[in-house]
C-alpha atoms as one frame of an Amber mdcrd trajectory, in Angstrom:
protein
 -20.853  -3.332 -21.255 -22.958  -6.421 -21.476 -23.757  -8.299 -18.092 -20.348
 -10.650 -17.523 -18.276  -7.699 -18.006 -19.943  -5.214 -15.385 -20.244  -8.508
 -12.832 -16.053  -8.753 -13.935 -15.691  -5.467 -13.081 -17.974  -5.411  -9.751
 -15.874  -8.335  -8.701 -12.526  -6.956  -9.421 -13.740  -3.406  -7.412 -14.694
  -5.941  -4.770 -11.438  -7.532  -4.189  -9.849  -4.114  -4.631 -12.119  -2.997
  -1.696 -11.169  -5.736  -0.063  -7.753  -5.137  -0.778  -7.412  -1.582   0.745
  -9.578  -2.827   3.809  -6.850  -4.997   5.178  -4.159  -2.260   4.272  -4.582
  -0.768   8.034  -4.253  -4.165   9.797  -0.579  -4.885   7.646   0.598  -1.026
   9.047  -0.336  -2.101  12.471   1.240  -5.370  12.189   4.339  -4.676  10.700
   4.968  -1.344  12.807   3.958  -4.022  16.145   6.518  -6.740  14.733   9.149
  -3.888  13.956   8.324  -2.768  17.864   8.680  -5.989  18.640  11.965  -7.257
  16.908  13.722  -3.624  17.442  13.181  -1.007  14.547  10.687  -0.260  12.194
  13.050  -2.116   9.138  13.127  -5.165  10.915   9.666  -5.179  10.498   9.115
  -4.206   6.974  11.851  -6.946   6.612   9.616  -9.729   8.047   6.342  -8.799
   6.165   8.654  -9.110   2.871  10.147 -12.183   3.861   6.737 -13.705   4.698
   5.203 -12.649   1.836   7.890 -14.127  -0.139   7.246 -17.147   1.437   3.615
 -16.549   0.736   4.045 -16.442  -2.654   6.224 -18.914  -3.764   3.868 -21.811
  -2.901   0.936 -19.370  -4.455   2.727 -19.483  -7.801   3.631 -23.834  -7.687
  -0.210 -23.988  -7.115  -1.509 -21.542  -9.632   0.580 -23.758 -11.927   2.323
 -20.276 -13.061   4.968 -20.764 -16.085   9.050 -20.055 -15.403   9.034 -16.616
 -16.034  10.323 -15.185 -19.299  13.363 -12.363 -17.452  14.603 -13.218 -21.697
  11.498 -10.137 -22.392  11.294  -8.097 -18.622  15.424  -7.346 -19.133  14.306
  -5.853 -22.691  11.531  -3.994 -21.540  12.013  -0.549 -19.629  13.920   0.193
 -16.568  11.044   0.780 -14.477   9.962  -2.403 -15.187  12.011  -3.152 -11.994
  11.343  -0.611  -9.400   8.303  -1.975  -8.022   9.644  -4.052  -5.726  11.912
  -1.243  -4.579   8.837   1.263  -4.548   7.148  -2.004  -2.622   9.871  -2.067
   0.085   9.634   1.796   0.631   6.118   1.803   1.161   6.053  -1.320   3.480
   9.231   0.260   5.303   7.323   4.206   5.576   4.285   1.981   6.870   5.797
   0.101   9.346   7.710   3.680  11.120   5.167   5.814  10.187   1.918   4.017
  10.984   2.669   4.313  15.370   2.834   8.030  14.967   0.465   8.801  12.017
  -2.367   5.961  13.156  -3.661   4.037  10.589  -6.017   6.530   9.359  -3.591
   8.849   8.976  -0.926   6.771   7.573  -3.055   5.720   4.770  -5.364   9.143
   3.861  -1.829  10.985   3.156  -0.750   7.370   1.208  -4.294   7.699  -1.038
  -3.466  11.542  -1.535  -0.127  11.206  -2.818  -1.224   8.045  -5.001  -3.992
  10.262  -6.217  -1.688  13.323  -7.077   0.731  11.086  -8.976  -1.908   8.717
 -10.743  -3.093  12.348 -11.958   0.550  13.384 -13.062   1.076  10.144 -14.728
  -2.352  10.186 -16.454  -1.621  13.678 -17.695   1.811  13.191 -19.417   0.838
   9.192 -19.812   4.095   8.266 -18.269   5.235   4.298 -18.118   3.512   3.227
 -21.212  -0.530   4.633 -20.409  -2.046   6.552 -23.012  -2.143  10.542 -21.764
  -5.423  11.309 -19.772  -5.252  15.409 -19.441  -5.608  16.748 -16.250  -9.028
  18.990 -15.796 -10.626  20.138 -13.425 -12.597  17.943 -11.884  -9.554  15.858
 -11.551  -7.965  18.962  -9.946 -11.004  19.532  -7.666 -11.119  15.821  -6.811
  -7.551  15.157  -5.793  -7.919  19.064  -4.038 -10.791  17.312  -2.292  -8.980
  14.230  -1.185  -6.310  16.669   0.323  -8.714  17.898   2.073  -9.636  14.788
   3.497  -6.102  14.034   4.710  -6.111  17.396   6.798  -9.739  16.409   8.370
  -8.834  12.296   9.282  -5.902  14.278  10.782  -8.174  16.266  12.933  -8.185
  19.422  11.301  -4.829  20.379  12.815  -6.017  19.481  16.878  -3.177  18.093
  18.498  -4.460  14.284  18.719  -4.528  12.506  21.743  -2.065   9.037  21.924
  -3.445   6.342  23.475  -1.272   3.436  25.169   0.463   1.210  23.169  -0.755
  -2.449  22.947   1.969  -5.012  24.719   3.362  -6.638  21.568   4.759  -9.556
  23.719   4.507 -10.776  26.826   6.621 -13.432  28.891   5.378 -15.333  31.781
   7.553 -17.414  34.145   6.289 -21.036  35.194   9.159 -21.481  37.491
């Protein structure tokens, strides 16, 4: 790998780490919006609407070409499940983060991702080249699953913190 490719790889990994670092904040913010609005799904819906409101101007600023829906419509059915799966993730994060905590929820998400990623790779699903399961990959998944147990406190009863108020009102009269 030349130095330019190494720099791109390091920059990409840094951006991926940053994207991961903001997920606990997203989950907590959505949970609090859901609590303030009266239901976790309202928090998830609000998050997704704000995402749309952010993405449309970014598309315009990036001068992205109009999408070629004809190509996408002739692609495999699973091209379209990203939005559904994104909604499932955001709704789950919004509903489960208050119960599991940000760390508990996200370590379970990572464990689920890794179990499925190894299976997707092994079977070469969704257009990927197959990458067979081997003992090291199985060990990696088992260690991650052990991390779920450790992050959740090893099965010990967790202490529940007082909720943070999400809204206050002040009367000036």
